[in-house]
HTML snippet that shows the backbone in 3Dmol.js (N, CA, C, O; Angstrom):
<script src="https://3Dmol.org/build/3Dmol-min.js"></script>
<div id="view" style="width:600px;height:400px;position:relative"></div>
<script>
const pdb = `
ATOM      1  N   UNK A   1     105.860 100.499  96.290  1.00  0.00           N
ATOM      2  CA  UNK A   1     107.200  99.974  96.367  1.00  0.00           C
ATOM      3  C   UNK A   1     107.715  99.749  94.945  1.00  0.00           C
ATOM      4  O   UNK A   1     107.049  99.116  94.125  1.00  0.00           O
ATOM      5  N   UNK A   2     108.870 100.257  94.674  1.00  0.00           N
ATOM      6  CA  UNK A   2     109.486 100.122  93.359  1.00  0.00           C
ATOM      7  C   UNK A   2     110.381  98.889  93.360  1.00  0.00           C
ATOM      8  O   UNK A   2     111.212  98.713  94.251  1.00  0.00           O
ATOM      9  N   UNK A   3     110.205  98.053  92.370  1.00  0.00           N
ATOM     10  CA  UNK A   3     111.034  96.862  92.263  1.00  0.00           C
ATOM     11  C   UNK A   3     112.298  97.215  91.495  1.00  0.00           C
ATOM     12  O   UNK A   3     112.247  97.781  90.403  1.00  0.00           O
ATOM     13  N   UNK A   4     113.433  96.866  92.090  1.00  0.00           N
ATOM     14  CA  UNK A   4     114.718  97.126  91.458  1.00  0.00           C
ATOM     15  C   UNK A   4     114.916  96.149  90.292  1.00  0.00           C
ATOM     16  O   UNK A   4     114.453  95.010  90.355  1.00  0.00           O
ATOM     17  N   UNK A   5     115.590  96.581  89.247  1.00  0.00           N
ATOM     18  CA  UNK A   5     115.873  95.664  88.140  1.00  0.00           C
ATOM     19  C   UNK A   5     116.742  94.498  88.615  1.00  0.00           C
ATOM     20  O   UNK A   5     117.552  94.639  89.532  1.00  0.00           O
ATOM     21  N   UNK A   6     116.559  93.368  87.982  1.00  0.00           N
ATOM     22  CA  UNK A   6     117.371  92.207  88.320  1.00  0.00           C
ATOM     23  C   UNK A   6     118.806  92.427  87.867  1.00  0.00           C
ATOM     24  O   UNK A   6     119.063  93.091  86.862  1.00  0.00           O
ATOM     25  N   UNK A   7     119.728  91.864  88.617  1.00  0.00           N
ATOM     26  CA  UNK A   7     121.130  91.930  88.226  1.00  0.00           C
ATOM     27  C   UNK A   7     121.392  90.885  87.146  1.00  0.00           C
ATOM     28  O   UNK A   7     120.581  89.984  86.933  1.00  0.00           O
ATOM     29  N   UNK A   8     122.517  91.011  86.475  1.00  0.00           N
ATOM     30  CA  UNK A   8     122.888  90.023  85.465  1.00  0.00           C
ATOM     31  C   UNK A   8     123.019  88.638  86.090  1.00  0.00           C
ATOM     32  O   UNK A   8     122.659  87.641  85.464  1.00  0.00           O
ATOM     33  N   UNK A   9     123.530  88.567  87.313  1.00  0.00           N
ATOM     34  CA  UNK A   9     123.659  87.284  88.012  1.00  0.00           C
ATOM     35  C   UNK A   9     122.302  86.652  88.271  1.00  0.00           C
ATOM     36  O   UNK A   9     122.148  85.437  88.143  1.00  0.00           O
ATOM     37  N   UNK A  10     121.314  87.469  88.635  1.00  0.00           N
ATOM     38  CA  UNK A  10     119.972  86.953  88.878  1.00  0.00           C
ATOM     39  C   UNK A  10     119.317  86.485  87.574  1.00  0.00           C
ATOM     40  O   UNK A  10     118.590  85.492  87.565  1.00  0.00           O
ATOM     41  N   UNK A  11     119.569  87.187  86.498  1.00  0.00           N
ATOM     42  CA  UNK A  11     119.048  86.783  85.193  1.00  0.00           C
ATOM     43  C   UNK A  11     119.668  85.446  84.783  1.00  0.00           C
ATOM     44  O   UNK A  11     118.972  84.563  84.282  1.00  0.00           O
ATOM     45  N   UNK A  12     120.965  85.303  84.995  1.00  0.00           N
ATOM     46  CA  UNK A  12     121.648  84.040  84.671  1.00  0.00           C
ATOM     47  C   UNK A  12     121.123  82.898  85.542  1.00  0.00           C
ATOM     48  O   UNK A  12     120.972  81.773  85.065  1.00  0.00           O
ATOM     49  N   UNK A  13     120.847  83.183  86.811  1.00  0.00           N
ATOM     50  CA  UNK A  13     120.277  82.159  87.686  1.00  0.00           C
ATOM     51  C   UNK A  13     118.917  81.716  87.168  1.00  0.00           C
ATOM     52  O   UNK A  13     118.588  80.531  87.219  1.00  0.00           O
ATOM     53  N   UNK A  14     118.133  82.651  86.673  1.00  0.00           N
ATOM     54  CA  UNK A  14     116.834  82.315  86.085  1.00  0.00           C
ATOM     55  C   UNK A  14     116.984  81.435  84.851  1.00  0.00           C
ATOM     56  O   UNK A  14     116.180  80.531  84.623  1.00  0.00           O
ATOM     57  N   UNK A  15     118.004  81.699  84.065  1.00  0.00           N
ATOM     58  CA  UNK A  15     118.261  80.849  82.889  1.00  0.00           C
ATOM     59  C   UNK A  15     118.669  79.442  83.317  1.00  0.00           C
ATOM     60  O   UNK A  15     118.261  78.455  82.705  1.00  0.00           O
ATOM     61  N   UNK A  16     119.476  79.361  84.370  1.00  0.00           N
ATOM     62  CA  UNK A  16     119.871  78.037  84.878  1.00  0.00           C
ATOM     63  C   UNK A  16     118.658  77.282  85.411  1.00  0.00           C
ATOM     64  O   UNK A  16     118.531  76.074  85.207  1.00  0.00           O
ATOM     65  N   UNK A  17     117.762  78.004  86.099  1.00  0.00           N
ATOM     66  CA  UNK A  17     116.536  77.377  86.584  1.00  0.00           C
ATOM     67  C   UNK A  17     115.716  76.851  85.411  1.00  0.00           C
ATOM     68  O   UNK A  17     115.220  75.726  85.458  1.00  0.00           O
ATOM     69  N   UNK A  18     115.572  77.646  84.369  1.00  0.00           N
ATOM     70  CA  UNK A  18     114.821  77.214  83.199  1.00  0.00           C
ATOM     71  C   UNK A  18     115.390  75.954  82.585  1.00  0.00           C
ATOM     72  O   UNK A  18     114.650  75.037  82.230  1.00  0.00           O
ATOM     73  N   UNK A  19     116.710  75.910  82.459  1.00  0.00           N
ATOM     74  CA  UNK A  19     117.363  74.725  81.896  1.00  0.00           C
ATOM     75  C   UNK A  19     117.141  73.511  82.790  1.00  0.00           C
ATOM     76  O   UNK A  19     116.904  72.408  82.297  1.00  0.00           O
ATOM     77  N   UNK A  20     117.216  73.711  84.098  1.00  0.00           N
ATOM     78  CA  UNK A  20     116.991  72.620  85.036  1.00  0.00           C
ATOM     79  C   UNK A  20     115.566  72.096  84.907  1.00  0.00           C
ATOM     80  O   UNK A  20     115.348  70.884  84.898  1.00  0.00           O
ATOM     81  N   UNK A  21     114.593  73.005  84.806  1.00  0.00           N
ATOM     82  CA  UNK A  21     113.192  72.593  84.671  1.00  0.00           C
ATOM     83  C   UNK A  21     112.950  71.847  83.359  1.00  0.00           C
ATOM     84  O   UNK A  21     112.248  70.835  83.336  1.00  0.00           O
ATOM     85  N   UNK A  22     113.527  72.344  82.279  1.00  0.00           N
ATOM     86  CA  UNK A  22     113.368  71.654  80.989  1.00  0.00           C
ATOM     87  C   UNK A  22     113.936  70.245  81.062  1.00  0.00           C
ATOM     88  O   UNK A  22     113.328  69.295  80.569  1.00  0.00           O
ATOM     89  N   UNK A  23     115.102  70.115  81.678  1.00  0.00           N
ATOM     90  CA  UNK A  23     115.716  68.795  81.808  1.00  0.00           C
ATOM     91  C   UNK A  23     114.873  67.878  82.694  1.00  0.00           C
ATOM     92  O   UNK A  23     114.714  66.696  82.390  1.00  0.00           O
ATOM     93  N   UNK A  24     114.341  68.413  83.775  1.00  0.00           N
ATOM     94  CA  UNK A  24     113.522  67.610  84.682  1.00  0.00           C
ATOM     95  C   UNK A  24     112.207  67.195  84.024  1.00  0.00           C
ATOM     96  O   UNK A  24     111.708  66.093  84.250  1.00  0.00           O
ATOM     97  N   UNK A  25     111.664  68.078  83.220  1.00  0.00           N
ATOM     98  CA  UNK A  25     110.404  67.770  82.532  1.00  0.00           C
ATOM     99  C   UNK A  25     110.639  66.739  81.448  1.00  0.00           C
ATOM    100  O   UNK A  25     109.755  65.934  81.154  1.00  0.00           O
ATOM    101  N   UNK A  26     111.824  66.755  80.848  1.00  0.00           N
ATOM    102  CA  UNK A  26     112.218  65.820  79.789  1.00  0.00           C
ATOM    103  C   UNK A  26     111.162  65.776  78.693  1.00  0.00           C
ATOM    104  O   UNK A  26     110.903  66.787  78.039  1.00  0.00           O
ATOM    105  N   UNK A  27     110.565  64.638  78.493  1.00  0.00           N
ATOM    106  CA  UNK A  27     109.598  64.485  77.401  1.00  0.00           C
ATOM    107  C   UNK A  27     108.155  64.626  77.865  1.00  0.00           C
ATOM    108  O   UNK A  27     107.219  64.397  77.099  1.00  0.00           O
ATOM    109  N   UNK A  28     107.988  65.002  79.120  1.00  0.00           N
ATOM    110  CA  UNK A  28     106.620  65.189  79.608  1.00  0.00           C
ATOM    111  C   UNK A  28     106.034  66.467  79.032  1.00  0.00           C
ATOM    112  O   UNK A  28     106.751  67.434  78.774  1.00  0.00           O
ATOM    113  N   UNK A  29     104.757  66.459  78.840  1.00  0.00           N
ATOM    114  CA  UNK A  29     104.050  67.572  78.215  1.00  0.00           C
ATOM    115  C   UNK A  29     104.086  68.823  79.094  1.00  0.00           C
ATOM    116  O   UNK A  29     103.729  68.778  80.271  1.00  0.00           O
ATOM    117  N   UNK A  30     104.522  69.938  78.505  1.00  0.00           N
ATOM    118  CA  UNK A  30     104.599  71.215  79.213  1.00  0.00           C
ATOM    119  C   UNK A  30     103.250  71.606  79.783  1.00  0.00           C
ATOM    120  O   UNK A  30     103.166  72.050  80.929  1.00  0.00           O
ATOM    121  N   UNK A  31     102.193  71.448  78.997  1.00  0.00           N
ATOM    122  CA  UNK A  31     100.853  71.838  79.440  1.00  0.00           C
ATOM    123  C   UNK A  31     100.412  71.032  80.653  1.00  0.00           C
ATOM    124  O   UNK A  31      99.828  71.585  81.585  1.00  0.00           O
ATOM    125  N   UNK A  32     100.684  69.751  80.651  1.00  0.00           N
ATOM    126  CA  UNK A  32     100.294  68.901  81.772  1.00  0.00           C
ATOM    127  C   UNK A  32     101.054  69.268  83.043  1.00  0.00           C
ATOM    128  O   UNK A  32     100.462  69.332  84.121  1.00  0.00           O
ATOM    129  N   UNK A  33     102.351  69.509  82.928  1.00  0.00           N
ATOM    130  CA  UNK A  33     103.142  69.908  84.097  1.00  0.00           C
ATOM    131  C   UNK A  33     102.649  71.253  84.623  1.00  0.00           C
ATOM    132  O   UNK A  33     102.513  71.435  85.833  1.00  0.00           O
ATOM    133  N   UNK A  34     102.383  72.186  83.729  1.00  0.00           N
ATOM    134  CA  UNK A  34     101.886  73.501  84.143  1.00  0.00           C
ATOM    135  C   UNK A  34     100.556  73.371  84.881  1.00  0.00           C
ATOM    136  O   UNK A  34     100.372  73.971  85.940  1.00  0.00           O
ATOM    137  N   UNK A  35      99.642  72.602  84.334  1.00  0.00           N
ATOM    138  CA  UNK A  35      98.329  72.426  84.993  1.00  0.00           C
ATOM    139  C   UNK A  35      98.492  71.760  86.352  1.00  0.00           C
ATOM    140  O   UNK A  35      97.848  72.161  87.322  1.00  0.00           O
ATOM    141  N   UNK A  36      99.345  70.752  86.428  1.00  0.00           N
ATOM    142  CA  UNK A  36      99.585  70.078  87.708  1.00  0.00           C
ATOM    143  C   UNK A  36     100.144  71.065  88.738  1.00  0.00           C
ATOM    144  O   UNK A  36      99.811  70.991  89.921  1.00  0.00           O
ATOM    145  N   UNK A  37     100.990  71.979  88.283  1.00  0.00           N
ATOM    146  CA  UNK A  37     101.582  72.984  89.173  1.00  0.00           C
ATOM    147  C   UNK A  37     100.650  74.163  89.443  1.00  0.00           C
ATOM    148  O   UNK A  37     100.945  75.008  90.288  1.00  0.00           O
ATOM    149  N   UNK A  38      99.533  74.221  88.732  1.00  0.00           N
ATOM    150  CA  UNK A  38      98.582  75.314  88.949  1.00  0.00           C
ATOM    151  C   UNK A  38      99.011  76.625  88.320  1.00  0.00           C
ATOM    152  O   UNK A  38      98.624  77.699  88.782  1.00  0.00           O
ATOM    153  N   UNK A  39      99.813  76.539  87.263  1.00  0.00           N
ATOM    154  CA  UNK A  39     100.223  77.749  86.540  1.00  0.00           C
ATOM    155  C   UNK A  39      99.850  77.576  85.068  1.00  0.00           C
ATOM    156  O   UNK A  39      99.517  76.476  84.627  1.00  0.00           O
ATOM    157  N   UNK A  40      99.907  78.650  84.332  1.00  0.00           N
ATOM    158  CA  UNK A  40      99.580  78.562  82.913  1.00  0.00           C
ATOM    159  C   UNK A  40     100.761  77.982  82.136  1.00  0.00           C
ATOM    160  O   UNK A  40     101.914  78.133  82.541  1.00  0.00           O
ATOM    161  N   UNK A  41     100.467  77.326  81.029  1.00  0.00           N
ATOM    162  CA  UNK A  41     101.560  76.844  80.186  1.00  0.00           C
ATOM    163  C   UNK A  41     102.493  77.979  79.749  1.00  0.00           C
ATOM    164  O   UNK A  41     103.703  77.780  79.640  1.00  0.00           O
ATOM    165  N   UNK A  42     101.936  79.159  79.502  1.00  0.00           N
ATOM    166  CA  UNK A  42     102.768  80.291  79.098  1.00  0.00           C
ATOM    167  C   UNK A  42     103.728  80.697  80.210  1.00  0.00           C
ATOM    168  O   UNK A  42     104.876  81.049  79.939  1.00  0.00           O
ATOM    169  N   UNK A  43     103.268  80.652  81.461  1.00  0.00           N
ATOM    170  CA  UNK A  43     104.151  80.968  82.587  1.00  0.00           C
ATOM    171  C   UNK A  43     105.294  79.969  82.656  1.00  0.00           C
ATOM    172  O   UNK A  43     106.449  80.358  82.831  1.00  0.00           O
ATOM    173  N   UNK A  44     104.983  78.681  82.520  1.00  0.00           N
ATOM    174  CA  UNK A  44     106.043  77.676  82.548  1.00  0.00           C
ATOM    175  C   UNK A  44     106.993  77.871  81.375  1.00  0.00           C
ATOM    176  O   UNK A  44     108.207  77.736  81.528  1.00  0.00           O
ATOM    177  N   UNK A  45     106.460  78.182  80.230  1.00  0.00           N
ATOM    178  CA  UNK A  45     107.310  78.432  79.054  1.00  0.00           C
ATOM    179  C   UNK A  45     108.246  79.611  79.312  1.00  0.00           C
ATOM    180  O   UNK A  45     109.423  79.557  78.958  1.00  0.00           O
ATOM    181  N   UNK A  46     107.736  80.660  79.919  1.00  0.00           N
ATOM    182  CA  UNK A  46     108.566  81.835  80.227  1.00  0.00           C
ATOM    183  C   UNK A  46     109.657  81.494  81.239  1.00  0.00           C
ATOM    184  O   UNK A  46     110.791  81.955  81.111  1.00  0.00           O
ATOM    185  N   UNK A  47     109.317  80.692  82.236  1.00  0.00           N
ATOM    186  CA  UNK A  47     110.321  80.296  83.226  1.00  0.00           C
ATOM    187  C   UNK A  47     111.388  79.446  82.555  1.00  0.00           C
ATOM    188  O   UNK A  47     112.582  79.662  82.765  1.00  0.00           O
ATOM    189  N   UNK A  48     110.961  78.477  81.747  1.00  0.00           N
ATOM    190  CA  UNK A  48     111.912  77.574  81.100  1.00  0.00           C
ATOM    191  C   UNK A  48     112.840  78.283  80.116  1.00  0.00           C
ATOM    192  O   UNK A  48     113.977  77.856  79.918  1.00  0.00           O
ATOM    193  N   UNK A  49     112.363  79.358  79.503  1.00  0.00           N
ATOM    194  CA  UNK A  49     113.201  80.078  78.540  1.00  0.00           C
ATOM    195  C   UNK A  49     113.976  81.224  79.176  1.00  0.00           C
ATOM    196  O   UNK A  49     114.744  81.903  78.496  1.00  0.00           O
ATOM    197  N   UNK A  50     113.783  81.446  80.474  1.00  0.00           N
ATOM    198  CA  UNK A  50     114.514  82.506  81.158  1.00  0.00           C
ATOM    199  C   UNK A  50     113.877  83.875  81.035  1.00  0.00           C
ATOM    200  O   UNK A  50     114.441  84.861  81.511  1.00  0.00           O
ATOM    201  N   UNK A  51     112.711  83.959  80.404  1.00  0.00           N
ATOM    202  CA  UNK A  51     112.034  85.257  80.292  1.00  0.00           C
ATOM    203  C   UNK A  51     111.334  85.658  81.584  1.00  0.00           C
ATOM    204  O   UNK A  51     110.922  86.808  81.737  1.00  0.00           O
ATOM    205  N   UNK A  52     111.198  84.720  82.511  1.00  0.00           N
ATOM    206  CA  UNK A  52     110.664  84.989  83.844  1.00  0.00           C
ATOM    207  C   UNK A  52     111.684  84.433  84.839  1.00  0.00           C
ATOM    208  O   UNK A  52     111.496  83.347  85.389  1.00  0.00           O
ATOM    209  N   UNK A  53     112.774  85.193  85.067  1.00  0.00           N
ATOM    210  CA  UNK A  53     113.900  84.662  85.833  1.00  0.00           C
ATOM    211  C   UNK A  53     113.695  84.580  87.337  1.00  0.00           C
ATOM    212  O   UNK A  53     114.491  83.949  88.031  1.00  0.00           O
ATOM    213  N   UNK A  54     112.653  85.199  87.849  1.00  0.00           N
ATOM    214  CA  UNK A  54     112.463  85.153  89.304  1.00  0.00           C
ATOM    215  C   UNK A  54     111.013  84.811  89.645  1.00  0.00           C
ATOM    216  O   UNK A  54     110.272  85.657  90.146  1.00  0.00           O
ATOM    217  N   UNK A  55     110.612  83.563  89.371  1.00  0.00           N
ATOM    218  CA  UNK A  55     109.241  83.172  89.712  1.00  0.00           C
ATOM    219  C   UNK A  55     109.036  83.180  91.218  1.00  0.00           C
ATOM    220  O   UNK A  55     109.999  83.114  91.983  1.00  0.00           O
ATOM    221  N   UNK A  56     107.791  83.261  91.638  1.00  0.00           N
ATOM    222  CA  UNK A  56     107.498  83.299  93.071  1.00  0.00           C
ATOM    223  C   UNK A  56     107.880  81.980  93.734  1.00  0.00           C
ATOM    224  O   UNK A  56     107.975  80.937  93.087  1.00  0.00           O
ATOM    225  N   UNK A  57     108.093  82.061  95.028  1.00  0.00           N
ATOM    226  CA  UNK A  57     108.445  80.867  95.792  1.00  0.00           C
ATOM    227  C   UNK A  57     107.343  79.820  95.680  1.00  0.00           C
ATOM    228  O   UNK A  57     107.627  78.630  95.537  1.00  0.00           O
ATOM    229  N   UNK A  58     106.096  80.254  95.744  1.00  0.00           N
ATOM    230  CA  UNK A  58     104.978  79.325  95.618  1.00  0.00           C
ATOM    231  C   UNK A  58     104.996  78.587  94.292  1.00  0.00           C
ATOM    232  O   UNK A  58     104.692  77.396  94.236  1.00  0.00           O
ATOM    233  N   UNK A  59     105.351  79.286  93.227  1.00  0.00           N
ATOM    234  CA  UNK A  59     105.443  78.651  91.912  1.00  0.00           C
ATOM    235  C   UNK A  59     106.552  77.608  91.912  1.00  0.00           C
ATOM    236  O   UNK A  59     106.375  76.519  91.366  1.00  0.00           O
ATOM    237  N   UNK A  60     107.680  77.923  92.511  1.00  0.00           N
ATOM    238  CA  UNK A  60     108.797  76.981  92.594  1.00  0.00           C
ATOM    239  C   UNK A  60     108.376  75.741  93.381  1.00  0.00           C
ATOM    240  O   UNK A  60     108.685  74.618  92.982  1.00  0.00           O
ATOM    241  N   UNK A  61     107.673  75.938  94.493  1.00  0.00           N
ATOM    242  CA  UNK A  61     107.212  74.809  95.310  1.00  0.00           C
ATOM    243  C   UNK A  61     106.283  73.918  94.495  1.00  0.00           C
ATOM    244  O   UNK A  61     106.432  72.696  94.488  1.00  0.00           O
ATOM    245  N   UNK A  62     105.327  74.534  93.811  1.00  0.00           N
ATOM    246  CA  UNK A  62     104.368  73.746  93.025  1.00  0.00           C
ATOM    247  C   UNK A  62     105.047  73.019  91.868  1.00  0.00           C
ATOM    248  O   UNK A  62     104.670  71.894  91.540  1.00  0.00           O
ATOM    249  N   UNK A  63     106.047  73.651  91.245  1.00  0.00           N
ATOM    250  CA  UNK A  63     106.786  72.979  90.179  1.00  0.00           C
ATOM    251  C   UNK A  63     107.589  71.807  90.725  1.00  0.00           C
ATOM    252  O   UNK A  63     107.675  70.761  90.082  1.00  0.00           O
ATOM    253  N   UNK A  64     108.174  71.973  91.897  1.00  0.00           N
ATOM    254  CA  UNK A  64     108.931  70.859  92.485  1.00  0.00           C
ATOM    255  C   UNK A  64     108.001  69.674  92.732  1.00  0.00           C
ATOM    256  O   UNK A  64     108.389  68.525  92.524  1.00  0.00           O
ATOM    257  N   UNK A  65     106.795  69.946  93.168  1.00  0.00           N
ATOM    258  CA  UNK A  65     105.830  68.872  93.398  1.00  0.00           C
ATOM    259  C   UNK A  65     105.378  68.247  92.082  1.00  0.00           C
ATOM    260  O   UNK A  65     105.301  67.024  91.968  1.00  0.00           O
ATOM    261  N   UNK A  66     105.079  69.078  91.091  1.00  0.00           N
ATOM    262  CA  UNK A  66     104.604  68.571  89.795  1.00  0.00           C
ATOM    263  C   UNK A  66     105.663  67.727  89.099  1.00  0.00           C
ATOM    264  O   UNK A  66     105.341  66.767  88.398  1.00  0.00           O
ATOM    265  N   UNK A  67     106.931  68.090  89.297  1.00  0.00           N
ATOM    266  CA  UNK A  67     108.022  67.371  88.648  1.00  0.00           C
ATOM    267  C   UNK A  67     108.626  66.289  89.547  1.00  0.00           C
ATOM    268  O   UNK A  67     109.543  65.569  89.149  1.00  0.00           O
ATOM    269  N   UNK A  68     108.090  66.191  90.768  1.00  0.00           N
ATOM    270  CA  UNK A  68     108.577  65.200  91.724  1.00  0.00           C
ATOM    271  C   UNK A  68     110.066  65.398  92.012  1.00  0.00           C
ATOM    272  O   UNK A  68     110.839  64.441  92.054  1.00  0.00           O
ATOM    273  N   UNK A  69     110.444  66.654  92.207  1.00  0.00           N
ATOM    274  CA  UNK A  69     111.830  67.021  92.516  1.00  0.00           C
ATOM    275  C   UNK A  69     111.914  67.554  93.935  1.00  0.00           C
ATOM    276  O   UNK A  69     110.991  68.232  94.385  1.00  0.00           O
ATOM    277  N   UNK A  70     112.989  67.269  94.651  1.00  0.00           N
ATOM    278  CA  UNK A  70     113.165  67.915  95.955  1.00  0.00           C
ATOM    279  C   UNK A  70     113.261  69.436  95.762  1.00  0.00           C
ATOM    280  O   UNK A  70     113.901  69.912  94.825  1.00  0.00           O
ATOM    281  N   UNK A  71     112.633  70.166  96.636  1.00  0.00           N
ATOM    282  CA  UNK A  71     112.618  71.622  96.526  1.00  0.00           C
ATOM    283  C   UNK A  71     114.032  72.193  96.492  1.00  0.00           C
ATOM    284  O   UNK A  71     114.302  73.122  95.730  1.00  0.00           O
ATOM    285  N   UNK A  72     114.930  71.657  97.300  1.00  0.00           N
ATOM    286  CA  UNK A  72     116.291  72.207  97.333  1.00  0.00           C
ATOM    287  C   UNK A  72     116.986  72.064  95.973  1.00  0.00           C
ATOM    288  O   UNK A  72     117.901  72.830  95.670  1.00  0.00           O
ATOM    289  N   UNK A  73     116.573  71.115  95.170  1.00  0.00           N
ATOM    290  CA  UNK A  73     117.154  70.946  93.833  1.00  0.00           C
ATOM    291  C   UNK A  73     116.860  72.171  92.965  1.00  0.00           C
ATOM    292  O   UNK A  73     117.699  72.584  92.166  1.00  0.00           O
ATOM    293  N   UNK A  74     115.672  72.748  93.123  1.00  0.00           N
ATOM    294  CA  UNK A  74     115.314  73.931  92.332  1.00  0.00           C
ATOM    295  C   UNK A  74     115.935  75.210  92.889  1.00  0.00           C
ATOM    296  O   UNK A  74     115.870  76.259  92.249  1.00  0.00           O
ATOM    297  N   UNK A  75     116.529  75.130  94.064  1.00  0.00           N
ATOM    298  CA  UNK A  75     117.211  76.298  94.632  1.00  0.00           C
ATOM    299  C   UNK A  75     118.649  76.413  94.134  1.00  0.00           C
ATOM    300  O   UNK A  75     119.242  77.489  94.209  1.00  0.00           O
ATOM    301  N   UNK A  76     119.213  75.324  93.630  1.00  0.00           N
ATOM    302  CA  UNK A  76     120.627  75.344  93.254  1.00  0.00           C
ATOM    303  C   UNK A  76     120.984  76.407  92.223  1.00  0.00           C
ATOM    304  O   UNK A  76     122.082  76.957  92.312  1.00  0.00           O
ATOM    305  N   UNK A  77     120.131  76.738  91.246  1.00  0.00           N
ATOM    306  CA  UNK A  77     120.534  77.784  90.301  1.00  0.00           C
ATOM    307  C   UNK A  77     120.751  79.148  90.958  1.00  0.00           C
ATOM    308  O   UNK A  77     121.447  80.002  90.408  1.00  0.00           O
ATOM    309  N   UNK A  78     120.152  79.350  92.135  1.00  0.00           N
ATOM    310  CA  UNK A  78     120.249  80.647  92.796  1.00  0.00           C
ATOM    311  C   UNK A  78     121.341  80.694  93.852  1.00  0.00           C
ATOM    312  O   UNK A  78     121.618  81.762  94.399  1.00  0.00           O
ATOM    313  N   UNK A  79     121.961  79.577  94.147  1.00  0.00           N
ATOM    314  CA  UNK A  79     123.025  79.593  95.131  1.00  0.00           C
ATOM    315  C   UNK A  79     124.230  80.316  94.559  1.00  0.00           C
ATOM    316  O   UNK A  79     124.526  80.215  93.368  1.00  0.00           O
ATOM    317  N   UNK A  80     124.908  81.031  95.406  1.00  0.00           N
ATOM    318  CA  UNK A  80     126.051  81.873  95.004  1.00  0.00           C
ATOM    319  C   UNK A  80     125.635  83.052  94.150  1.00  0.00           C
ATOM    320  O   UNK A  80     126.477  83.672  93.501  1.00  0.00           O
ATOM    321  N   UNK A  81     124.340  83.377  94.139  1.00  0.00           N
ATOM    322  CA  UNK A  81     123.843  84.565  93.465  1.00  0.00           C
ATOM    323  C   UNK A  81     123.569  85.614  94.535  1.00  0.00           C
ATOM    324  O   UNK A  81     122.817  85.346  95.472  1.00  0.00           O
ATOM    325  N   UNK A  82     124.157  86.798  94.420  1.00  0.00           N
ATOM    326  CA  UNK A  82     123.939  87.821  95.439  1.00  0.00           C
ATOM    327  C   UNK A  82     122.463  88.155  95.583  1.00  0.00           C
ATOM    328  O   UNK A  82     121.772  88.379  94.589  1.00  0.00           O
ATOM    329  N   UNK A  83     121.989  88.189  96.803  1.00  0.00           N
ATOM    330  CA  UNK A  83     120.607  88.564  97.071  1.00  0.00           C
ATOM    331  C   UNK A  83     120.449  90.065  97.003  1.00  0.00           C
ATOM    332  O   UNK A  83     121.363  90.819  97.337  1.00  0.00           O
ATOM    333  N   UNK A  84     119.265  90.492  96.563  1.00  0.00           N
ATOM    334  CA  UNK A  84     118.988  91.923  96.565  1.00  0.00           C
ATOM    335  C   UNK A  84     118.639  92.337  97.984  1.00  0.00           C
ATOM    336  O   UNK A  84     117.991  91.590  98.718  1.00  0.00           O
ATOM    337  N   UNK A  85     119.071  93.521  98.363  1.00  0.00           N
ATOM    338  CA  UNK A  85     118.765  94.000  99.687  1.00  0.00           C
ATOM    339  C   UNK A  85     117.305  94.425  99.760  1.00  0.00           C
ATOM    340  O   UNK A  85     116.732  94.884  98.772  1.00  0.00           O
ATOM    341  N   UNK A  86     116.717  94.268 100.927  1.00  0.00           N
ATOM    342  CA  UNK A  86     115.324  94.634 101.158  1.00  0.00           C
ATOM    343  C   UNK A  86     115.315  96.002 101.802  1.00  0.00           C
ATOM    344  O   UNK A  86     116.096  96.300 102.705  1.00  0.00           O
ATOM    345  N   UNK A  87     114.395  96.832 101.303  1.00  0.00           N
ATOM    346  CA  UNK A  87     114.231  98.120 101.954  1.00  0.00           C
ATOM    347  C   UNK A  87     114.618  99.228 101.146  1.00  0.00           C
ATOM    348  O   UNK A  87     114.526 100.375 101.585  1.00  0.00           O
TER     349      UNK A  87
END
`;
const viewer = $3Dmol.createViewer("view");
viewer.addModel(pdb, "pdb");
viewer.setStyle({}, {cartoon: {color: "spectrum"}});
viewer.zoomTo();
viewer.render();
</script>
């Protein structure tokens, strides 16, 4: 299966997610949040900087738990972003 390139809107949504995560993490240590979420610090760094604009749903769930945020809060950057068609 070939993965289609992300649209500009999806890339922007990833940047918004990164900004939201950075703000939620505030002064807490990136490494500690990453370990609590079960991901590498580099993965969290990539998400926060927008270099990984579409993390897996499981990663989003674990980050919401690690940051003590409601899951729907982490979905807001993707609302009003056109979904890619499947198939």
